[in-house]
N, C-alpha and C positions, 0 to 999 in steps of 0.2 A: 383231202376230205375237209369240207368246210364245217366249222363248229357252229352249232345253233346257239343263239342267245338264250341264256337261262332266264326264266321268269320266276320271280319270287312273289308270292301273294300271302297276305295276312287275312284269314277268315275270322269273322266276329259273330258272337252272340252277345246280347246285353239285356239286362233287366230294364224295364221302362223307367225312365227318370234318371238314369246314370248320366254323368257328365262326359263331355268330350275329353276332359283331362283324365278321367278314369280310363277311357278307351286308349288314350295315348300312353298312359302308364302301363296298362296291360300289354300293349304293343311293344313298348321298350323292354319290358321284362321278358317277353317271349323272344324278341330278337336277341337280347343278351344271352339267354339260355342257349341259343344256337350260334353264338359268335357272329351275329350280323348287326348291321346298322340300318337306320331308316333309308339311307340313300340306295340301298340294294332292292328296295320294294318296287314292284311294278304296278300293284293294285291292292285295294282292299276289297273284301267280299263279304256278303251276308246273304241270308235267306230272304225270300219275298216278303214274309210278314214283318221284317225289320227294315224294309226299304225306306221308310219315312222317319226312322228314329233320328232325332236331332243330334244325339251324341255321335252317331256314326257319320252323318252328313257333315257335321262340323269338323270331325277329326280328318275326314278325307280332304276337306277344303284346306285345313291347316297344313296338311302334308303335300297338297298340290297333286293328289292322286285320285283316280276315279274310284267310286264306290260301285263295284259291279254286283248286280243282283243275280244270283245263281238261279237257273231254270229248275223248276220243281222236278221234272222227269230226270234231268241230269243229276240232281241231288240224290234222288232215290237210287240211281244207277251206281253212285260211288259209296253209298251207305255202308256196304260191306267192307270198305277199305278204311273206315274210321278206326282209330285206335282207342277211342274212349266210348263208353256206353253210359249215358246219363238218363236216368228215368225221367227227369224233368224235361230234357230235350226231346225224348221219345214222345212224351205226352203232349208237348207243345207243338212239335214240328213233324213228328213221325220219323225223326232221324236220331241215330245214336249220339251224334254231336253235330249241332248246326254249324259251329265254327269250322270244324274239320271238313265237313262235307262241302261247305261253301268254298273254302280254300282249294280243295282238290278240284272241284268243278270248274272254277275260274282258271286254274292253271292248265286244264285240259287233260286229255286221255293219258299222257305220259307222266302226270303229276304223282308226287309222293309226298307224304307228310314228313317233316323233319323230326317229329316227335308228337306225343299227345298234347292236346290243348292245355293251355295254362288258364287258371281261373284267378281273377284278381278284382276285388271290389265291385262285384256285380257284372263283370265282363269276362267272356271267354275269348281266347285268342289262340288260333292255330296257324302255323306257318307251313306252306306247301311250296314245292319247287318243281320245275320241269328238268332241272339239271342235277348234277352230282355236287354234293357238298363234302368237303374234307373235314 
């Protein structure tokens, strides 16, 4: 039986005007929470309304990773699998957690969140994976 490669994705939400440094700090905090390092990441993800946020684009460039923009219908399809419910996110995006939904969507149908999103300095970050984590 061949083992499939595990994908790990960090999903983000961010207030307008935050820096890429804040995004990277939130990412590092989330990764540390789950005992992971940056080299394990396969992609960053966000929702369509954040596709042009400089902080996310710059963070992806600094990491040498793609910034994947999750599809609206796919985001809605995974909304019930989010672990966090934010009134702000619901109002802004129609999702209980934009970062969690984005991470789940980009990782695909077998994805699961490693835990609830982390909020840090105007940035939310959630980590999803397609594989098992010990």
